C-alpha beads as a LAMMPS data file, in Angstrom:
LAMMPS data file: protein, C-alpha beads

259 atoms
258 bonds

1 atom types
1 bond types

-500.0 500.0 xlo xhi
-500.0 500.0 ylo yhi
-500.0 500.0 zlo zhi

Masses

1 110.0

Atoms # bond

1 1 1 0.000 0.000 0.000
2 1 1 1.141 3.529 -0.733
3 1 1 2.113 5.663 2.257
4 1 1 1.729 8.885 0.322
5 1 1 -0.642 10.336 -2.271
6 1 1 2.303 11.458 -4.393
7 1 1 1.614 10.724 -8.073
8 1 1 4.915 9.674 -9.645
9 1 1 5.279 11.591 -12.912
10 1 1 7.863 13.733 -14.699
11 1 1 5.792 16.801 -15.481
12 1 1 6.924 20.406 -15.214
13 1 1 4.778 20.826 -12.104
14 1 1 6.396 17.823 -10.434
15 1 1 9.876 19.188 -11.195
16 1 1 9.199 22.532 -9.517
17 1 1 10.927 23.140 -6.214
18 1 1 8.558 22.112 -3.385
19 1 1 9.029 25.482 -1.665
20 1 1 7.811 27.227 -4.824
21 1 1 4.629 25.125 -4.839
22 1 1 4.109 25.597 -1.107
23 1 1 4.396 29.396 -1.324
24 1 1 2.111 29.412 -4.377
25 1 1 -0.470 27.437 -2.356
26 1 1 -0.233 29.867 0.559
27 1 1 -0.562 32.839 -1.816
28 1 1 -3.685 31.300 -3.379
29 1 1 -5.265 30.665 0.026
30 1 1 -4.504 34.188 1.226
31 1 1 -5.949 35.655 -1.985
32 1 1 -9.290 33.822 -1.921
33 1 1 -9.842 34.512 1.771
34 1 1 -8.687 38.137 1.588
35 1 1 -10.937 39.066 -1.350
36 1 1 -14.518 38.041 -0.420
37 1 1 -15.783 37.574 -3.981
38 1 1 -16.807 34.160 -5.306
39 1 1 -15.722 34.927 -8.866
40 1 1 -12.140 35.567 -7.704
41 1 1 -12.004 31.974 -6.443
42 1 1 -13.566 30.834 -9.718
43 1 1 -10.900 32.627 -11.757
44 1 1 -8.134 31.030 -9.700
45 1 1 -9.587 27.570 -10.320
46 1 1 -9.960 28.187 -14.068
47 1 1 -6.713 30.085 -14.693
48 1 1 -4.337 28.518 -12.149
49 1 1 -5.427 25.242 -10.568
50 1 1 -7.015 23.587 -13.618
51 1 1 -4.094 24.325 -16.014
52 1 1 -1.590 23.151 -13.389
53 1 1 -3.558 19.921 -12.934
54 1 1 -3.617 19.298 -16.685
55 1 1 0.116 19.994 -17.059
56 1 1 0.936 17.697 -14.138
57 1 1 -1.095 14.826 -15.595
58 1 1 -2.733 14.296 -12.192
59 1 1 -6.063 15.877 -13.081
60 1 1 -7.957 12.594 -12.906
61 1 1 -6.806 11.745 -9.394
62 1 1 -7.283 15.352 -8.311
63 1 1 -10.897 15.303 -9.487
64 1 1 -11.609 11.921 -7.906
65 1 1 -10.167 12.816 -4.506
66 1 1 -11.641 16.317 -4.491
67 1 1 -15.187 15.187 -5.289
68 1 1 -15.174 12.707 -2.389
69 1 1 -14.267 15.540 -0.017
70 1 1 -16.193 18.437 -1.529
71 1 1 -19.593 16.965 -2.443
72 1 1 -20.837 16.363 1.135
73 1 1 -19.328 19.635 2.392
74 1 1 -20.853 21.761 -0.380
75 1 1 -24.257 20.063 -0.129
76 1 1 -24.466 20.638 3.620
77 1 1 -23.207 24.205 3.232
78 1 1 -25.838 25.157 0.654
79 1 1 -28.671 23.409 2.491
80 1 1 -27.847 24.941 5.860
81 1 1 -27.061 28.447 4.652
82 1 1 -29.905 28.504 2.156
83 1 1 -32.410 27.569 4.859
84 1 1 -31.048 29.284 7.966
85 1 1 -29.111 32.352 6.803
86 1 1 -30.129 35.074 9.326
87 1 1 -29.939 38.006 6.879
88 1 1 -32.003 36.377 4.158
89 1 1 -34.804 38.573 2.792
90 1 1 -35.286 37.534 -0.854
91 1 1 -37.138 34.211 -0.717
92 1 1 -36.825 32.131 -3.899
93 1 1 -38.500 28.967 -2.606
94 1 1 -40.749 28.377 0.387
95 1 1 -42.453 25.357 1.904
96 1 1 -44.059 25.746 5.293
97 1 1 -41.500 27.103 7.735
98 1 1 -38.655 26.261 5.333
99 1 1 -37.472 28.894 2.896
100 1 1 -34.434 29.349 0.685
101 1 1 -33.157 32.899 0.259
102 1 1 -30.919 34.479 -2.349
103 1 1 -28.722 35.993 0.361
104 1 1 -28.180 32.605 1.957
105 1 1 -27.258 30.956 -1.331
106 1 1 -24.854 33.783 -2.229
107 1 1 -23.211 33.500 1.180
108 1 1 -22.885 29.740 0.695
109 1 1 -21.458 30.344 -2.782
110 1 1 -18.802 32.655 -1.375
111 1 1 -17.743 30.243 1.376
112 1 1 -18.051 27.198 -0.870
113 1 1 -15.899 28.691 -3.617
114 1 1 -13.097 29.331 -1.123
115 1 1 -13.329 25.801 0.237
116 1 1 -13.173 24.413 -3.312
117 1 1 -10.001 26.382 -4.072
118 1 1 -8.448 25.356 -0.756
119 1 1 -9.150 21.651 -1.299
120 1 1 -8.155 21.571 -4.984
121 1 1 -4.904 23.487 -4.523
122 1 1 -3.910 21.512 -1.415
123 1 1 -4.555 18.115 -2.999
124 1 1 -2.667 19.177 -6.140
125 1 1 0.321 20.061 -3.967
126 1 1 0.152 16.641 -2.302
127 1 1 -0.139 14.821 -5.640
128 1 1 2.817 16.619 -7.224
129 1 1 5.202 16.915 -4.250
130 1 1 7.079 14.081 -2.595
131 1 1 7.194 14.550 1.211
132 1 1 10.925 13.792 1.289
133 1 1 11.660 16.454 -1.318
134 1 1 9.583 18.994 0.582
135 1 1 11.415 18.273 3.820
136 1 1 14.822 18.506 2.133
137 1 1 13.901 21.780 0.403
138 1 1 12.641 23.362 3.618
139 1 1 15.692 22.213 5.565
140 1 1 18.030 23.604 2.901
141 1 1 16.443 27.019 3.426
142 1 1 17.183 27.041 7.124
143 1 1 13.975 25.672 8.583
144 1 1 14.333 23.500 11.653
145 1 1 14.269 19.787 10.705
146 1 1 11.538 19.263 13.312
147 1 1 9.210 21.809 11.708
148 1 1 10.121 20.600 8.226
149 1 1 9.238 17.047 9.274
150 1 1 5.900 18.181 10.730
151 1 1 4.981 19.920 7.464
152 1 1 6.092 17.065 5.216
153 1 1 4.492 14.394 7.406
154 1 1 1.070 16.002 6.950
155 1 1 1.286 14.931 3.290
156 1 1 1.417 11.323 4.494
157 1 1 -1.303 11.574 7.141
158 1 1 -4.318 10.510 5.070
159 1 1 -2.581 7.587 3.290
160 1 1 -1.127 6.339 6.584
161 1 1 -4.521 6.595 8.272
162 1 1 -6.185 4.745 5.401
163 1 1 -3.499 2.037 5.366
164 1 1 -3.898 1.373 9.079
165 1 1 -7.700 1.322 8.783
166 1 1 -7.497 -1.213 5.937
167 1 1 -5.089 -3.382 7.957
168 1 1 -7.394 -3.413 10.978
169 1 1 -10.427 -4.192 8.819
170 1 1 -8.658 -7.084 7.076
171 1 1 -7.496 -8.474 10.423
172 1 1 -11.032 -8.342 11.808
173 1 1 -12.459 -9.993 8.681
174 1 1 -9.907 -12.777 9.071
175 1 1 -11.374 -13.336 12.549
176 1 1 -14.882 -13.723 11.127
177 1 1 -16.153 -10.132 10.969
178 1 1 -18.930 -9.816 8.381
179 1 1 -19.749 -6.511 6.699
180 1 1 -22.890 -7.786 5.008
181 1 1 -26.290 -6.464 5.937
182 1 1 -28.075 -3.143 6.182
183 1 1 -26.187 0.185 6.320
184 1 1 -27.148 0.536 10.005
185 1 1 -25.611 -2.843 10.817
186 1 1 -22.447 -1.925 8.919
187 1 1 -22.079 1.249 10.966
188 1 1 -22.494 -0.724 14.204
189 1 1 -19.871 -3.217 13.050
190 1 1 -17.396 -0.470 12.084
191 1 1 -17.649 1.450 15.367
192 1 1 -15.531 -1.034 17.407
193 1 1 -12.742 -0.575 14.838
194 1 1 -12.264 3.064 15.836
195 1 1 -10.549 2.219 19.123
196 1 1 -7.597 0.240 17.640
197 1 1 -7.372 2.788 14.818
198 1 1 -6.974 5.761 17.169
199 1 1 -4.656 3.908 19.542
200 1 1 -2.563 2.776 16.579
201 1 1 -2.135 6.370 15.410
202 1 1 -0.859 7.318 18.876
203 1 1 1.617 4.462 18.651
204 1 1 2.803 5.749 15.285
205 1 1 3.387 9.200 16.778
206 1 1 5.508 7.714 19.562
207 1 1 7.521 5.621 17.110
208 1 1 8.162 8.614 14.864
209 1 1 9.218 10.694 17.850
210 1 1 11.742 8.011 18.827
211 1 1 13.023 7.846 15.250
212 1 1 13.473 11.634 15.183
213 1 1 15.485 11.536 18.406
214 1 1 17.665 8.712 17.051
215 1 1 18.427 10.836 13.969
216 1 1 19.390 13.875 16.072
217 1 1 16.567 16.084 14.849
218 1 1 17.250 18.406 17.780
219 1 1 20.844 19.041 16.732
220 1 1 21.742 22.599 15.676
221 1 1 24.516 21.421 13.342
222 1 1 24.150 22.280 9.667
223 1 1 22.857 19.335 7.677
224 1 1 23.784 18.221 4.184
225 1 1 20.951 16.862 2.077
226 1 1 21.548 13.434 0.566
227 1 1 19.447 14.375 -2.484
228 1 1 19.658 18.131 -3.209
229 1 1 16.394 19.574 -4.532
230 1 1 16.915 21.591 -7.758
231 1 1 16.104 25.294 -7.693
232 1 1 16.397 28.076 -10.251
233 1 1 16.610 31.861 -10.279
234 1 1 13.258 32.028 -12.064
235 1 1 11.594 30.092 -9.262
236 1 1 13.189 32.267 -6.577
237 1 1 11.862 35.360 -8.325
238 1 1 8.443 33.702 -8.719
239 1 1 8.292 32.996 -4.984
240 1 1 8.776 36.679 -4.191
241 1 1 6.111 37.555 -6.760
242 1 1 3.692 35.185 -5.026
243 1 1 4.361 36.969 -1.734
244 1 1 3.767 40.366 -3.366
245 1 1 0.518 39.144 -4.941
246 1 1 -0.699 37.812 -1.594
247 1 1 0.064 41.142 0.111
248 1 1 -1.710 42.977 -2.723
249 1 1 -4.742 40.721 -2.253
250 1 1 -4.835 41.611 1.445
251 1 1 -4.495 45.334 0.709
252 1 1 -7.070 45.469 -2.130
253 1 1 -10.260 45.043 -0.045
254 1 1 -8.980 47.610 2.458
255 1 1 -8.196 50.111 -0.292
256 1 1 -11.589 49.596 -1.979
257 1 1 -13.507 49.679 1.278
258 1 1 -14.860 46.146 0.897
259 1 1 -14.100 45.306 4.531

Bonds

1 1 1 2
2 1 2 3
3 1 3 4
4 1 4 5
5 1 5 6
6 1 6 7
7 1 7 8
8 1 8 9
9 1 9 10
10 1 10 11
11 1 11 12
12 1 12 13
13 1 13 14
14 1 14 15
15 1 15 16
16 1 16 17
17 1 17 18
18 1 18 19
19 1 19 20
20 1 20 21
21 1 21 22
22 1 22 23
23 1 23 24
24 1 24 25
25 1 25 26
26 1 26 27
27 1 27 28
28 1 28 29
29 1 29 30
30 1 30 31
31 1 31 32
32 1 32 33
33 1 33 34
34 1 34 35
35 1 35 36
36 1 36 37
37 1 37 38
38 1 38 39
39 1 39 40
40 1 40 41
41 1 41 42
42 1 42 43
43 1 43 44
44 1 44 45
45 1 45 46
46 1 46 47
47 1 47 48
48 1 48 49
49 1 49 50
50 1 50 51
51 1 51 52
52 1 52 53
53 1 53 54
54 1 54 55
55 1 55 56
56 1 56 57
57 1 57 58
58 1 58 59
59 1 59 60
60 1 60 61
61 1 61 62
62 1 62 63
63 1 63 64
64 1 64 65
65 1 65 66
66 1 66 67
67 1 67 68
68 1 68 69
69 1 69 70
70 1 70 71
71 1 71 72
72 1 72 73
73 1 73 74
74 1 74 75
75 1 75 76
76 1 76 77
77 1 77 78
78 1 78 79
79 1 79 80
80 1 80 81
81 1 81 82
82 1 82 83
83 1 83 84
84 1 84 85
85 1 85 86
86 1 86 87
87 1 87 88
88 1 88 89
89 1 89 90
90 1 90 91
91 1 91 92
92 1 92 93
93 1 93 94
94 1 94 95
95 1 95 96
96 1 96 97
97 1 97 98
98 1 98 99
99 1 99 100
100 1 100 101
101 1 101 102
102 1 102 103
103 1 103 104
104 1 104 105
105 1 105 106
106 1 106 107
107 1 107 108
108 1 108 109
109 1 109 110
110 1 110 111
111 1 111 112
112 1 112 113
113 1 113 114
114 1 114 115
115 1 115 116
116 1 116 117
117 1 117 118
118 1 118 119
119 1 119 120
120 1 120 121
121 1 121 122
122 1 122 123
123 1 123 124
124 1 124 125
125 1 125 126
126 1 126 127
127 1 127 128
128 1 128 129
129 1 129 130
130 1 130 131
131 1 131 132
132 1 132 133
133 1 133 134
134 1 134 135
135 1 135 136
136 1 136 137
137 1 137 138
138 1 138 139
139 1 139 140
140 1 140 141
141 1 141 142
142 1 142 143
143 1 143 144
144 1 144 145
145 1 145 146
146 1 146 147
147 1 147 148
148 1 148 149
149 1 149 150
150 1 150 151
151 1 151 152
152 1 152 153
153 1 153 154
154 1 154 155
155 1 155 156
156 1 156 157
157 1 157 158
158 1 158 159
159 1 159 160
160 1 160 161
161 1 161 162
162 1 162 163
163 1 163 164
164 1 164 165
165 1 165 166
166 1 166 167
167 1 167 168
168 1 168 169
169 1 169 170
170 1 170 171
171 1 171 172
172 1 172 173
173 1 173 174
174 1 174 175
175 1 175 176
176 1 176 177
177 1 177 178
178 1 178 179
179 1 179 180
180 1 180 181
181 1 181 182
182 1 182 183
183 1 183 184
184 1 184 185
185 1 185 186
186 1 186 187
187 1 187 188
188 1 188 189
189 1 189 190
190 1 190 191
191 1 191 192
192 1 192 193
193 1 193 194
194 1 194 195
195 1 195 196
196 1 196 197
197 1 197 198
198 1 198 199
199 1 199 200
200 1 200 201
201 1 201 202
202 1 202 203
203 1 203 204
204 1 204 205
205 1 205 206
206 1 206 207
207 1 207 208
208 1 208 209
209 1 209 210
210 1 210 211
211 1 211 212
212 1 212 213
213 1 213 214
214 1 214 215
215 1 215 216
216 1 216 217
217 1 217 218
218 1 218 219
219 1 219 220
220 1 220 221
221 1 221 222
222 1 222 223
223 1 223 224
224 1 224 225
225 1 225 226
226 1 226 227
227 1 227 228
228 1 228 229
229 1 229 230
230 1 230 231
231 1 231 232
232 1 232 233
233 1 233 234
234 1 234 235
235 1 235 236
236 1 236 237
237 1 237 238
238 1 238 239
239 1 239 240
240 1 240 241
241 1 241 242
242 1 242 243
243 1 243 244
244 1 244 245
245 1 245 246
246 1 246 247
247 1 247 248
248 1 248 249
249 1 249 250
250 1 250 251
251 1 251 252
252 1 252 253
253 1 253 254
254 1 254 255
255 1 255 256
256 1 256 257
257 1 257 258
258 1 258 259
């Protein structure tokens, strides 16, 4: 089983320095949350995220993973905000005490568009960036190995969680656990699996902590990367441009009086 979602390819997006992609992600997140307009998030998806996904060749996996996460979130968001938005005045559909307002739907659209950008851009980073490369790149730029490990290990969290859950489920099935029956029965059967899953994750944390201590992660000595991560002048300039764009996005609503 894979311990990371990294999609092994040789695209231009994959070859970018991980720090460049990380700063681009942060700039995108700052932009969509600083400018409270749904169409800004839409433009970023169309002009930035979608082309990057196509170039990377990971668009299929990005779409598959994103839909599994976004569909329930967006549905709940639109239902709740459409029905319960406190400032809603323009009713577009009404049934008894339930009504859907334009203001509620627009509010849900604004929040939902930001969530979509956040999820798409984050998953694309995970698919196109190997955790080891990210850790090496961050360490090369002076970040503490402990913090670099924390950041890179988050890219492996979901696959590791899924792998452990599958292992526990297979072990229980080998002992006679049956998943057949109604959905309610399946939920009741799955609940006892949560305890070993959570306890196992705590064990993993302890084991990783011991491994970090054995590799002298607390040492202040300068480290030499076994596999240097390529970087270019163009990417260094691009990173500063991303920072400038993010600051401009923060300043724009203030200057226009949108806040």
